[in-house]
C-alpha positions as CSV (number, residue, x, y, z in Angstrom):
1,M,42.1,-11.6,20.8
2,N,40.3,-8.9,19.1
3,S,36.8,-8.9,20.1
4,A,35.9,-6.7,17.1
5,P,35.3,-8.7,14.1
6,I,33.2,-11.0,16.0
7,A,31.0,-8.0,17.5
8,T,30.4,-7.1,13.7
9,A,29.7,-10.6,12.9
10,A,27.2,-10.6,15.6
11,A,25.5,-7.6,14.2
12,L,24.9,-7.5,10.8
13,A,23.7,-11.8,12.3
14,A,21.2,-9.3,14.0
15,L,20.5,-6.9,11.5
16,A,20.3,-9.8,9.1
17,L,17.1,-11.7,11.2
18,C,15.8,-8.4,12.4
19,A,15.3,-7.6,8.0
20,C,14.5,-11.1,7.1
21,S,11.1,-10.9,9.5
22,Q,9.4,-7.5,8.2
23,E,6.7,-7.6,6.4
24,R,6.8,-6.1,3.9
25,K,3.5,-5.1,1.3
26,A,2.4,-2.7,-1.3
27,E,-1.4,-1.6,-2.4
28,A,-3.6,-1.2,-5.5
29,D,-6.7,0.6,-6.6
30,T,-8.0,-0.4,-10.1
31,G,-11.5,2.6,-9.4
32,T,-14.0,-0.5,-7.8
33,A,-12.0,-2.8,-6.4
34,Q,-8.7,-2.4,-3.8
35,A,-6.2,-4.9,-2.7
36,T,-3.2,-5.1,-0.6
37,V,-0.1,-8.6,-0.2
38,S,1.9,-8.5,2.0
39,T,4.9,-11.0,2.2
40,T,8.0,-11.1,5.5
41,A,10.4,-13.2,2.0
42,P,13.4,-10.9,1.5
43,P,13.2,-8.5,-1.4
44,G,16.1,-11.0,-2.9
45,A,13.3,-13.1,-3.8
46,V,11.0,-11.0,-4.3
47,P,11.2,-8.0,-5.0
48,D,9.4,-4.7,-4.4
49,A,8.4,-4.9,-8.9
50,Q,6.9,-8.3,-8.7
51,L,4.8,-7.6,-5.3
52,Q,3.6,-4.3,-6.8
53,Q,2.2,-6.5,-9.5
54,Q,1.1,-9.0,-7.5
55,A,-1.5,-6.9,-6.0
56,Q,-2.1,-5.0,-8.9
57,Q,-3.3,-8.7,-10.8
58,A,-5.4,-9.4,-7.3
59,A,-6.6,-6.6,-7.4
60,T,-7.9,-6.4,-11.2
61,A,-9.4,-9.8,-10.3
62,A,-12.1,-8.7,-8.0
63,S,-12.9,-5.7,-9.6
64,T,-16.7,-6.5,-10.6
65,P,-17.4,-5.5,-14.3
66,V,-20.2,-2.1,-14.8
67,D,-23.0,-4.4,-16.1
68,G,-22.1,-7.1,-13.0
69,S,-21.9,-10.3,-14.6
70,G,-19.4,-11.5,-11.9
71,P,-14.8,-10.8,-11.2
72,V,-12.9,-10.1,-14.2
73,T,-11.0,-13.9,-15.5
74,T,-8.7,-11.6,-18.2
75,T,-7.3,-8.3,-18.8
76,T,-6.9,-9.2,-22.2
77,A,-10.0,-8.6,-24.4
78,V,-11.0,-11.2,-26.0
79,A,-11.7,-11.2,-29.7
80,P,-15.5,-11.5,-31.2
81,T,-15.6,-14.9,-32.7
82,A,-17.2,-15.3,-36.5
83,G,-20.4,-17.2,-35.5
84,G,-21.9,-15.0,-33.3
85,A,-21.2,-12.0,-35.1
86,A,-25.9,-11.2,-35.9
87,K,-26.5,-11.2,-40.0
88,K,-28.5,-9.0,-41.7
């Protein structure tokens, strides 16, 4: 019996186990806030692009507007309502 295939399978299993337990992280900086997100999920479950996007969203959510009114709740500009316009 040849033990090479069994040793190879065992080595691959050990490598896969090590790869699954490694933490990956992404960082983002909006200028007013920084965020770091991390996961131990494999890249197949959480791709690097998604991890980076989540870091950017977290940094954006943590940013405070210049007027200090509180955290940003949206990254899309909201059009003013017609009733809110001042009349001359």
